[in-house]
FIVOFI-146900 format. One record per residue (C-alpha): residue number from 1; z, y, x. Coordinates in steps of 0.1 Angstrom, whole numbers. Example, Ala and Ser with C-alpha at 12.3 -4.5 7.8 and 13.67 -1.06 7.14 Angstrom:
@n 1; c3 78; c2 -45; c1 123
@n 2; c3 71; c2 -11; c1 137
END
This chain:
@n 1; c3 -210; c2 6; c1 184
@n 2; c3 -201; c2 36; c1 165
@n 3; c3 -234; c2 49; c1 173
@n 4; c3 -252; c2 14; c1 159
@n 5; c3 -230; c2 18; c1 130
@n 6; c3 -241; c2 55; c1 124
@n 7; c3 -280; c2 50; c1 125
@n 8; c3 -275; c2 19; c1 102
@n 9; c3 -257; c2 40; c1 80
@n 10; c3 -285; c2 71; c1 81
@n 11; c3 -311; c2 40; c1 75
@n 12; c3 -292; c2 29; c1 42
@n 13; c3 -285; c2 62; c1 30
@n 14; c3 -323; c2 72; c1 38
@n 15; c3 -334; c2 39; c1 15
@n 16; c3 -310; c2 50; c1 -15
@n 17; c3 -324; c2 83; c1 -14
@n 18; c3 -359; c2 72; c1 -16
@n 19; c3 -353; c2 44; c1 -43
@n 20; c3 -334; c2 68; c1 -66
@n 21; c3 -364; c2 98; c1 -63
@n 22; c3 -385; c2 66; c1 -73
@n 23; c3 -368; c2 55; c1 -104
@n 24; c3 -369; c2 94; c1 -113
@n 25; c3 -407; c2 95; c1 -109
@n 26; c3 -408; c2 70; c1 -134
@n 27; c3 -391; c2 87; c1 -158
@n 28; c3 -428; c2 98; c1 -174
@n 29; c3 -424; c2 61; c1 -196
@n 30; c3 -412; c2 23; c1 -187
@n 31; c3 -449; c2 13; c1 -192
@n 32; c3 -466; c2 33; c1 -165
@n 33; c3 -437; c2 22; c1 -141
@n 34; c3 -440; c2 -15; c1 -149
@n 35; c3 -479; c2 -14; c1 -145
@n 36; c3 -484; c2 4; c1 -112
@n 37; c3 -455; c2 -19; c1 -100
@n 38; c3 -475; c2 -53; c1 -110
@n 39; c3 -507; c2 -31; c1 -94
@n 40; c3 -486; c2 -26; c1 -61
@n 41; c3 -479; c2 -67; c1 -64
@n 42; c3 -516; c2 -75; c1 -65
@n 43; c3 -524; c2 -53; c1 -37
@n 44; c3 -529; c2 -21; c1 -55
@n 45; c3 -567; c2 -26; c1 -55
@n 46; c3 -571; c2 -15; c1 -91
@n 47; c3 -607; c2 -4; c1 -100
@n 48; c3 -598; c2 21; c1 -124
@n 49; c3 -594; c2 61; c1 -112
@n 50; c3 -564; c2 71; c1 -95
@n 51; c3 -530; c2 76; c1 -119
@n 52; c3 -530; c2 109; c1 -142
@n 53; c3 -565; c2 111; c1 -151
@n 54; c3 -561; c2 107; c1 -184
@n 55; c3 -532; c2 126; c1 -185
@n 56; c3 -550; c2 153; c1 -170
@n 57; c3 -575; c2 153; c1 -201
@n 58; c3 -545; c2 155; c1 -223
@n 59; c3 -530; c2 185; c1 -203
@n 60; c3 -560; c2 204; c1 -210
@n 61; c3 -557; c2 199; c1 -244
@n 62; c3 -518; c2 208; c1 -240
@n 63; c3 -526; c2 244; c1 -225
@n 64; c3 -542; c2 256; c1 -259
@n 65; c3 -526; c2 286; c1 -274
@n 66; c3 -511; c2 276; c1 -311
@n 67; c3 -526; c2 300; c1 -337
@n 68; c3 -528; c2 304; c1 -372
@n 69; c3 -564; c2 309; c1 -388
@n 70; c3 -579; c2 325; c1 -421
@n 71; c3 -614; c2 324; c1 -434
@n 72; c3 -630; c2 360; c1 -443
@n 73; c3 -632; c2 360; c1 -481
@n 74; c3 -648; c2 389; c1 -501
@n 75; c3 -636; c2 409; c1 -533
@n 76; c3 -631; c2 445; c1 -545
@n 77; c3 -612; c2 468; c1 -523
@n 78; c3 -602; c2 505; c1 -535
@n 79; c3 -595; c2 534; c1 -518
@n 80; c3 -563; c2 547; c1 -531
@n 81; c3 -535; c2 581; c1 -528
@n 82; c3 -509; c2 563; c1 -523
@n 83; c3 -469; c2 577; c1 -532
@n 84; c3 -438; c2 567; c1 -548
@n 85; c3 -415; c2 576; c1 -576
@n 86; c3 -397; c2 566; c1 -605
@n 87; c3 -404; c2 555; c1 -638
@n 88; c3 -393; c2 575; c1 -672
@n 89; c3 -390; c2 571; c1 -708
@n 90; c3 -414; c2 584; c1 -730
@n 91; c3 -385; c2 601; c1 -747
@n 92; c3 -346; c2 592; c1 -739
@n 93; c3 -325; c2 614; c1 -765
@n 94; c3 -288; c2 615; c1 -771
@n 95; c3 -279; c2 603; c1 -809
@n 96; c3 -257; c2 631; c1 -822
@n 97; c3 -232; c2 624; c1 -850
@n 98; c3 -235; c2 650; c1 -874
@n 99; c3 -204; c2 646; c1 -895
@n 100; c3 -166; c2 635; c1 -887
@n 101; c3 -149; c2 604; c1 -890
@n 102; c3 -133; c2 571; c1 -876
@n 103; c3 -160; c2 543; c1 -865
@n 104; c3 -159; c2 516; c1 -885
@n 105; c3 -188; c2 492; c1 -881
@n 106; c3 -211; c2 492; c1 -848
@n 107; c3 -243; c2 477; c1 -861
@n 108; c3 -259; c2 474; c1 -825
@n 109; c3 -254; c2 469; c1 -789
@n 110; c3 -267; c2 482; c1 -753
@n 111; c3 -307; c2 466; c1 -752
@n 112; c3 -310; c2 461; c1 -788
@n 113; c3 -347; c2 474; c1 -802
@n 114; c3 -337; c2 492; c1 -832
@n 115; c3 -369; c2 513; c1 -855
@n 116; c3 -365; c2 548; c1 -870
@n 117; c3 -339; c2 553; c1 -896
@n 118; c3 -323; c2 518; c1 -885
@n 119; c3 -283; c2 523; c1 -892
@n 120; c3 -264; c2 524; c1 -855
@n 121; c3 -228; c2 527; c1 -866
@n 122; c3 -208; c2 537; c1 -899
@n 123; c3 -181; c2 567; c1 -904
@n 124; c3 -152; c2 562; c1 -925
@n 125; c3 -162; c2 576; c1 -959
@n 126; c3 -129; c2 576; c1 -978
@n 127; c3 -123; c2 610; c1 -971
@n 128; c3 -158; c2 623; c1 -979
@n 129; c3 -163; c2 605; c1 -1011
@n 130; c3 -132; c2 624; c1 -1026
@n 131; c3 -150; c2 653; c1 -1017
@n 132; c3 -178; c2 645; c1 -1030
@n 133; c3 -166; c2 637; c1 -1063
@n 134; c3 -146; c2 666; c1 -1062
@n 135; c3 -177; c2 694; c1 -1059
@n 136; c3 -196; c2 669; c1 -1086
@n 137; c3 -167; c2 681; c1 -1110
@n 138; c3 -168; c2 714; c1 -1099
@n 139; c3 -207; c2 721; c1 -1106
@n 140; c3 -207; c2 698; c1 -1138
@n 141; c3 -181; c2 723; c1 -1152
@n 142; c3 -195; c2 755; c1 -1139
@n 143; c3 -236; c2 740; c1 -1152
@n 144; c3 -218; c2 736; c1 -1188
@n 145; c3 -205; c2 776; c1 -1186
@n 146; c3 -237; c2 785; c1 -1173
@n 147; c3 -255; c2 770; c1 -1199
@n 148; c3 -233; c2 788; c1 -1230
@n 149; c3 -240; c2 817; c1 -1208
@n 150; c3 -273; c2 818; c1 -1212
@n 151; c3 -269; c2 810; c1 -1248
@n 152; c3 -247; c2 842; c1 -1256
@n 153; c3 -275; c2 863; c1 -1233
@n 154; c3 -303; c2 854; c1 -1258
@n 155; c3 -280; c2 864; c1 -1287
@n 156; c3 -270; c2 896; c1 -1269
@n 157; c3 -238; c2 887; c1 -1270
@n 158; c3 -232; c2 887; c1 -1230
@n 159; c3 -240; c2 918; c1 -1202
@n 160; c3 -263; c2 907; c1 -1181
@n 161; c3 -237; c2 917; c1 -1156
@n 162; c3 -217; c2 887; c1 -1165
@n 163; c3 -243; c2 860; c1 -1171
@n 164; c3 -254; c2 866; c1 -1131
@n 165; c3 -224; c2 861; c1 -1123
@n 166; c3 -220; c2 830; c1 -1138
@n 167; c3 -255; c2 817; c1 -1126
@n 168; c3 -237; c2 824; c1 -1090
@n 169; c3 -209; c2 805; c1 -1094
@n 170; c3 -230; c2 777; c1 -1106
@n 171; c3 -254; c2 777; c1 -1077
@n 172; c3 -225; c2 781; c1 -1054
@n 173; c3 -208; c2 747; c1 -1069
@n 174; c3 -242; c2 731; c1 -1068
@n 175; c3 -250; c2 738; c1 -1032
@n 176; c3 -210; c2 725; c1 -1023
@n 177; c3 -220; c2 691; c1 -1041
@n 178; c3 -251; c2 687; c1 -1022
@n 179; c3 -235; c2 694; c1 -987
@n 180; c3 -206; c2 669; c1 -995
@n 181; c3 -237; c2 646; c1 -1003
@n 182; c3 -252; c2 651; c1 -974
@n 183; c3 -223; c2 644; c1 -950
@n 184; c3 -217; c2 611; c1 -969
@n 185; c3 -252; c2 602; c1 -958
@n 186; c3 -245; c2 613; c1 -921
@n 187; c3 -214; c2 587; c1 -920
@n 188; c3 -242; c2 566; c1 -917
@n 189; c3 -253; c2 574; c1 -882
@n 190; c3 -289; c2 562; c1 -877
@n 191; c3 -316; c2 561; c1 -850
@n 192; c3 -342; c2 589; c1 -850
@n 193; c3 -370; c2 570; c1 -834
@n 194; c3 -378; c2 532; c1 -827
@n 195; c3 -372; c2 523; c1 -794
@n 196; c3 -340; c2 504; c1 -773
@n 197; c3 -306; c2 513; c1 -776
@n 198; c3 -299; c2 520; c1 -736
@n 199; c3 -261; c2 535; c1 -740
@n 200; c3 -231; c2 531; c1 -767
@n 201; c3 -207; c2 557; c1 -762
@n 202; c3 -182; c2 548; c1 -787
@n 203; c3 -158; c2 522; c1 -797
@n 204; c3 -148; c2 509; c1 -831
@n 205; c3 -115; c2 533; c1 -841
@n 206; c3 -127; c2 561; c1 -822
@n 207; c3 -125; c2 592; c1 -845
@n 208; c3 -159; c2 608; c1 -836
@n 209; c3 -165; c2 648; c1 -839
@n 210; c3 -194; c2 665; c1 -853
@n 211; c3 -220; c2 672; c1 -826
@n 212; c3 -206; c2 644; c1 -800
@n 213; c3 -229; c2 619; c1 -786
@n 214; c3 -227; c2 582; c1 -801
@n 215; c3 -256; c2 568; c1 -786
@n 216; c3 -287; c2 571; c1 -761
@n 217; c3 -319; c2 555; c1 -771
@n 218; c3 -351; c2 553; c1 -753
@n 219; c3 -389; c2 551; c1 -761
@n 220; c3 -405; c2 524; c1 -734
@n 221; c3 -439; c2 523; c1 -749
@n 222; c3 -453; c2 540; c1 -729
@n 223; c3 -436; c2 546; c1 -693
@n 224; c3 -441; c2 579; c1 -673
@n 225; c3 -446; c2 578; c1 -635
@n 226; c3 -449; c2 614; c1 -624
@n 227; c3 -462; c2 619; c1 -591
@n 228; c3 -466; c2 651; c1 -567
@n 229; c3 -502; c2 648; c1 -551
@n 230; c3 -508; c2 678; c1 -521
@n 231; c3 -531; c2 705; c1 -528
@n 232; c3 -558; c2 692; c1 -508
@n 233; c3 -564; c2 658; c1 -526
@n 234; c3 -560; c2 673; c1 -558
@n 235; c3 -598; c2 672; c1 -564
@n 236; c3 -595; c2 633; c1 -562
@n 237; c3 -574; c2 630; c1 -594
@n 238; c3 -591; c2 635; c1 -627
@n 239; c3 -577; c2 628; c1 -666
@n 240; c3 -582; c2 590; c1 -673
@n 241; c3 -580; c2 577; c1 -637
@n 242; c3 -572; c2 544; c1 -632
@n 243; c3 -534; c2 540; c1 -614
@n 244; c3 -521; c2 509; c1 -599
@n 245; c3 -483; c2 503; c1 -601
@n 246; c3 -462; c2 481; c1 -583
@n 247; c3 -421; c2 473; c1 -580
@n 248; c3 -403; c2 458; c1 -555
@n 249; c3 -398; c2 421; c1 -559
@n 250; c3 -426; c2 414; c1 -587
@n 251; c3 -461; c2 404; c1 -573
@n 252; c3 -475; c2 416; c1 -609
@n 253; c3 -498; c2 449; c1 -603
@n 254; c3 -496; c2 470; c1 -634
@n 255; c3 -521; c2 495; c1 -645
@n 256; c3 -521; c2 533; c1 -660
@n 257; c3 -539; c2 562; c1 -662
@n 258; c3 -537; c2 598; c1 -653
@n 259; c3 -527; c2 616; c1 -684
@n 260; c3 -517; c2 652; c1 -673
@n 261; c3 -523; c2 671; c1 -644
@n 262; c3 -501; c2 703; c1 -643
@n 263; c3 -522; c2 736; c1 -640
@n 264; c3 -502; c2 753; c1 -610
@n 265; c3 -493; c2 748; c1 -575
@n 266; c3 -458; c2 743; c1 -564
@n 267; c3 -453; c2 772; c1 -542
@n 268; c3 -423; c2 753; c1 -521
@n 269; c3 -437; c2 718; c1 -516
@n 270; c3 -479; c2 728; c1 -518
@n 271; c3 -479; c2 695; c1 -543
@n 272; c3 -492; c2 694; c1 -578
@n 273; c3 -475; c2 673; c1 -604
@n 274; c3 -496; c2 645; c1 -621
@n 275; c3 -483; c2 625; c1 -650
@n 276; c3 -491; c2 588; c1 -653
@n 277; c3 -490; c2 569; c1 -684
@n 278; c3 -481; c2 532; c1 -686
@n 279; c3 -481; c2 509; c1 -711
@n 280; c3 -464; c2 475; c1 -704
@n 281; c3 -468; c2 452; c1 -729
@n 282; c3 -450; c2 423; c1 -710
@n 283; c3 -418; c2 447; c1 -714
@n 284; c3 -412; c2 442; c1 -673
@n 285; c3 -407; c2 477; c1 -666
@n 286; c3 -380; c2 500; c1 -671
@n 287; c3 -370; c2 535; c1 -668
@n 288; c3 -356; c2 542; c1 -632
@n 289; c3 -376; c2 515; c1 -617
@n 290; c3 -388; c2 527; c1 -581
@n 291; c3 -422; c2 521; c1 -580
@n 292; c3 -452; c2 527; c1 -555
@n 293; c3 -480; c2 543; c1 -575
@n 294; c3 -517; c2 539; c1 -561
@n 295; c3 -539; c2 562; c1 -575
@n 296; c3 -576; c2 545; c1 -573
@n 297; c3 -600; c2 572; c1 -559
@n 298; c3 -634; c2 548; c1 -551
@n 299; c3 -638; c2 508; c1 -553
@n 300; c3 -662; c2 486; c1 -530
@n 301; c3 -672; c2 452; c1 -548
@n 302; c3 -675; c2 423; c1 -532
@n 303; c3 -668; c2 437; c1 -501
@n 304; c3 -658; c2 416; c1 -472
@n 305; c3 -620; c2 419; c1 -461
@n 306; c3 -598; c2 405; c1 -437
@n 307; c3 -560; c2 407; c1 -430
@n 308; c3 -543; c2 439; c1 -413
@n 309; c3 -522; c2 415; c1 -390
@n 310; c3 -555; c2 406; c1 -373
@n 311; c3 -560; c2 437; c1 -362
@n 312; c3 -555; c2 444; c1 -322
@n 313; c3 -560; c2 480; c1 -317
@n 314; c3 -572; c2 487; c1 -280
@n 315; c3 -582; c2 522; c1 -266
@n 316; c3 -620; c2 513; c1 -271
@n 317; c3 -618; c2 504; c1 -302
@n 318; c3 -604; c2 478; c1 -331
@n 319; c3 -610; c2 444; c1 -324
@n 320; c3 -603; c2 408; c1 -339
@n 321; c3 -602; c2 371; c1 -322
@n 322; c3 -627; c2 348; c1 -338
@n 323; c3 -616; c2 307; c1 -338
@n 324; c3 -647; c2 291; c1 -324
@n 325; c3 -646; c2 255; c1 -316
@n 326; c3 -613; c2 256; c1 -303
@n 327; c3 -617; c2 287; c1 -284
@n 328; c3 -612; c2 325; c1 -290
@n 329; c3 -639; c2 349; c1 -293
@n 330; c3 -631; c2 382; c1 -291
@n 331; c3 -654; c2 405; c1 -314
@n 332; c3 -651; c2 445; c1 -321
@n 333; c3 -654; c2 454; c1 -356
@n 334; c3 -657; c2 489; c1 -381
@n 335; c3 -630; c2 492; c1 -404
@n 336; c3 -633; c2 504; c1 -445
@n 337; c3 -607; c2 510; c1 -469
@n 338; c3 -575; c2 495; c1 -466
@n 339; c3 -554; c2 482; c1 -497
@n 340; c3 -519; c2 463; c1 -494
@n 341; c3 -524; c2 439; c1 -465
@n 342; c3 -563; c2 437; c1 -467
@n 343; c3 -582; c2 460; c1 -449
@n 344; c3 -625; c2 460; c1 -455
@n 345; c3 -647; c2 447; c1 -427
@n 346; c3 -684; c2 469; c1 -435
@n 347; c3 -699; c2 452; c1 -401
@n 348; c3 -687; c2 428; c1 -371
@n 349; c3 -680; c2 397; c1 -391
@n 350; c3 -702; c2 372; c1 -410
@n 351; c3 -692; c2 353; c1 -441
@n 352; c3 -685; c2 320; c1 -421
@n 353; c3 -657; c2 335; c1 -397
@n 354; c3 -625; c2 324; c1 -389
@n 355; c3 -602; c2 351; c1 -379
@n 356; c3 -573; c2 342; c1 -359
@n 357; c3 -545; c2 361; c1 -378
@n 358; c3 -509; c2 347; c1 -363
@n 359; c3 -507; c2 343; c1 -322
@n 360; c3 -535; c2 367; c1 -310
@n 361; c3 -514; c2 388; c1 -293
@n 362; c3 -524; c2 389; c1 -256
@n 363; c3 -551; c2 363; c1 -258
@n 364; c3 -581; c2 365; c1 -234
@n 365; c3 -617; c2 362; c1 -246
@n 366; c3 -626; c2 324; c1 -243
@n 367; c3 -590; c2 311; c1 -241
@n 368; c3 -584; c2 277; c1 -254
@n 369; c3 -569; c2 276; c1 -287
@n 370; c3 -558; c2 252; c1 -314
@n 371; c3 -545; c2 255; c1 -353
@n 372; c3 -513; c2 253; c1 -353
@n 373; c3 -494; c2 227; c1 -369
@n 374; c3 -526; c2 198; c1 -359
@n 375; c3 -520; c2 175; c1 -332
@n 376; c3 -533; c2 181; c1 -297
@n 377; c3 -563; c2 159; c1 -285
@n 378; c3 -548; c2 139; c1 -260
@n 379; c3 -581; c2 119; c1 -244
@n 380; c3 -607; c2 139; c1 -241
@n 381; c3 -638; c2 133; c1 -217
@n 382; c3 -611; c2 117; c1 -192
@n 383; c3 -598; c2 94; c1 -218
@n 384; c3 -632; c2 82; c1 -224
@n 385; c3 -644; c2 81; c1 -191
@n 386; c3 -608; c2 56; c1 -191
@n 387; c3 -626; c2 36; c1 -220
@n 388; c3 -657; c2 30; c1 -199
@n 389; c3 -638; c2 16; c1 -168
@n 390; c3 -614; c2 -5; c1 -187
@n 391; c3 -647; c2 -20; c1 -198
@n 392; c3 -664; c2 -23; c1 -166
@n 393; c3 -635; c2 -33; c1 -149
@n 394; c3 -628; c2 -61; c1 -170
@n 395; c3 -655; c2 -86; c1 -150
@n 396; c3 -635; c2 -81; c1 -118
@n 397; c3 -612; c2 -108; c1 -120
@n 398; c3 -580; c2 -101; c1 -102
@n 399; c3 -587; c2 -66; c1 -100
@n 400; c3 -581; c2 -64; c1 -137
@n 401; c3 -554; c2 -48; c1 -157
@n 402; c3 -561; c2 -11; c1 -176
@n 403; c3 -567; c2 15; c1 -151
@n 404; c3 -545; c2 39; c1 -144
@n 405; c3 -559; c2 70; c1 -157
@n 406; c3 -558; c2 49; c1 -197
@n 407; c3 -520; c2 49; c1 -190
@n 408; c3 -517; c2 81; c1 -183
@n 409; c3 -534; c2 92; c1 -214
@n 410; c3 -510; c2 67; c1 -237
@n 411; c3 -482; c2 81; c1 -219
@n 412; c3 -491; c2 120; c1 -229
@n 413; c3 -497; c2 107; c1 -259
@n 414; c3 -458; c2 94; c1 -264
@n 415; c3 -449; c2 126; c1 -247
@n 416; c3 -468; c2 148; c1 -276
@n 417; c3 -447; c2 124; c1 -304
@n 418; c3 -412; c2 123; c1 -283
@n 419; c3 -384; c2 148; c1 -293
@n 420; c3 -383; c2 176; c1 -272
@n 421; c3 -343; c2 168; c1 -265
@n 422; c3 -350; c2 132; c1 -256
@n 423; c3 -377; c2 143; c1 -231
@n 424; c3 -355; c2 164; c1 -216
@n 425; c3 -327; c2 140; c1 -210
@n 426; c3 -353; c2 120; c1 -196
@n 427; c3 -368; c2 141; c1 -173
@n 428; c3 -335; c2 159; c1 -160
@n 429; c3 -325; c2 127; c1 -149
@n 430; c3 -347; c2 142; c1 -115
@n 431; c3 -331; c2 171; c1 -99
@n 432; c3 -362; c2 184; c1 -91
@n 433; c3 -376; c2 187; c1 -123
@n 434; c3 -339; c2 202; c1 -136
@n 435; c3 -346; c2 230; c1 -107
@n 436; c3 -377; c2 238; c1 -118
@n 437; c3 -372; c2 243; c1 -154
@n 438; c3 -340; c2 266; c1 -148
@n 439; c3 -364; c2 280; c1 -126
@n 440; c3 -390; c2 286; c1 -154
@n 441; c3 -360; c2 298; c1 -179
@n 442; c3 -350; c2 328; c1 -153
@n 443; c3 -387; c2 340; c1 -149
@n 444; c3 -395; c2 336; c1 -185
@n 445; c3 -365; c2 347; c1 -211
@n 446; c3 -392; c2 332; c1 -235
@n 447; c3 -397; c2 302; c1 -224
@n 448; c3 -360; c2 284; c1 -235
@n 449; c3 -375; c2 298; c1 -271
@n 450; c3 -406; c2 284; c1 -271
@n 451; c3 -408; c2 247; c1 -275
@n 452; c3 -448; c2 245; c1 -272
@n 453; c3 -446; c2 261; c1 -239
@n 454; c3 -417; c2 238; c1 -228
@n 455; c3 -440; c2 208; c1 -238
@n 456; c3 -464; c2 220; c1 -217
@n 457; c3 -444; c2 223; c1 -186
@n 458; c3 -435; c2 189; c1 -191
@n 459; c3 -465; c2 178; c1 -192
@n 460; c3 -478; c2 196; c1 -160
@n 461; c3 -447; c2 183; c1 -145
@n 462; c3 -455; c2 147; c1 -154
@n 463; c3 -492; c2 152; c1 -143
@n 464; c3 -483; c2 164; c1 -110
@n 465; c3 -453; c2 137; c1 -108
@n 466; c3 -484; c2 110; c1 -116
@n 467; c3 -504; c2 126; c1 -91
@n 468; c3 -481; c2 118; c1 -64
@n 469; c3 -475; c2 83; c1 -68
@n 470; c3 -500; c2 66; c1 -47
@n 471; c3 -505; c2 29; c1 -49
@n 472; c3 -478; c2 9; c1 -46
@n 473; c3 -456; c2 41; c1 -58
@n 474; c3 -460; c2 59; c1 -22
@n 475; c3 -466; c2 95; c1 -19
@n 476; c3 -501; c2 101; c1 -11
@n 477; c3 -508; c2 124; c1 21
END
């Protein structure tokens, strides 16, 4: 009795396991399971090809590697000497107080544009005005004495010695008056040239001493870039030569010209100082900005150019991959001038070529590729064959129904549009799929991060599952 019960229990357990495996194998889509169940009920006499042929055509497209493609372009490209430096103002000076006094008024602030002679600040003038009046009275008194002395000398009533002494006293008083007048003028602090106030060093109420710095002003037109060119490259530098200036964070390129070339070589560094003049009408550049300086030594007009990131360097030479009808074609090229992110290609390409710029790492010649972001073709040759079979099988009566290959192609299409998380949730119900997925993650750590690889894995798994299902859902031998 125990033995009979054991055999019956084993049979039930085996039947349950077969049912679970059949349900899991149908996880690729409910429509396929229903279609195959109906076909099995009709005796499995479907006229179409075995299930999964359409899915295989879609799987071939899914194996394509996503890439980014950029067409070859033409334009000017220059050979340059590259260096870095900070910008300097043409003139940057401290404005000095030329007299002593308390600050009463500030006329400008930092960043204000000023003209030559414009007032910047006003010092207290009360004491200076009184001093000027005192000197003026003294000067007028001595001037009257001097005029009387002149009359007396002409009438020979005054000695020449006394006359000279009176004249010296008058001239001294007049000089003191002019000095007091000048000190009063100096109480108004003025800009020495046209430019911009870069720093204010005083506050209202400060006691300013003579020769104290009160402002800093700069002339930003032009700006200067002082670069140091190696001695071996100095022959490529000429006065008036064009220079391109780039600053961090700005896409605009500014131009300048070589203004001065030092006549001596620095013995410590073996370089020669070259002064570049930049006139910035947009007022974007400022002194102190760190810049990239490209000293142009030659220009090629209408040159064929590609992006540098497309290059693949190997021991035999430099290559690029062309996008040719869904295939990667490896092509050796020659390179010329390089400027920015572009490089010249004198030979090896044509104007109609499309260059793979992203995804070319590890590509093989002839590998299937597709443009990233474009939908992959699901039904190719196998899908077209499925359509023909559907039309030819329409006259077979009870053999009818869409061929299994067409259903497989539609299932692949649903996989393309299905969210990857939903796809995992459905397919992981099959322990074999989950085990194969975990094994793939261990073998390839990048697999878990690459959605394209995961989708390709699930498509391949679905095709294998469909291929293993025979008529009536039984595995084929």
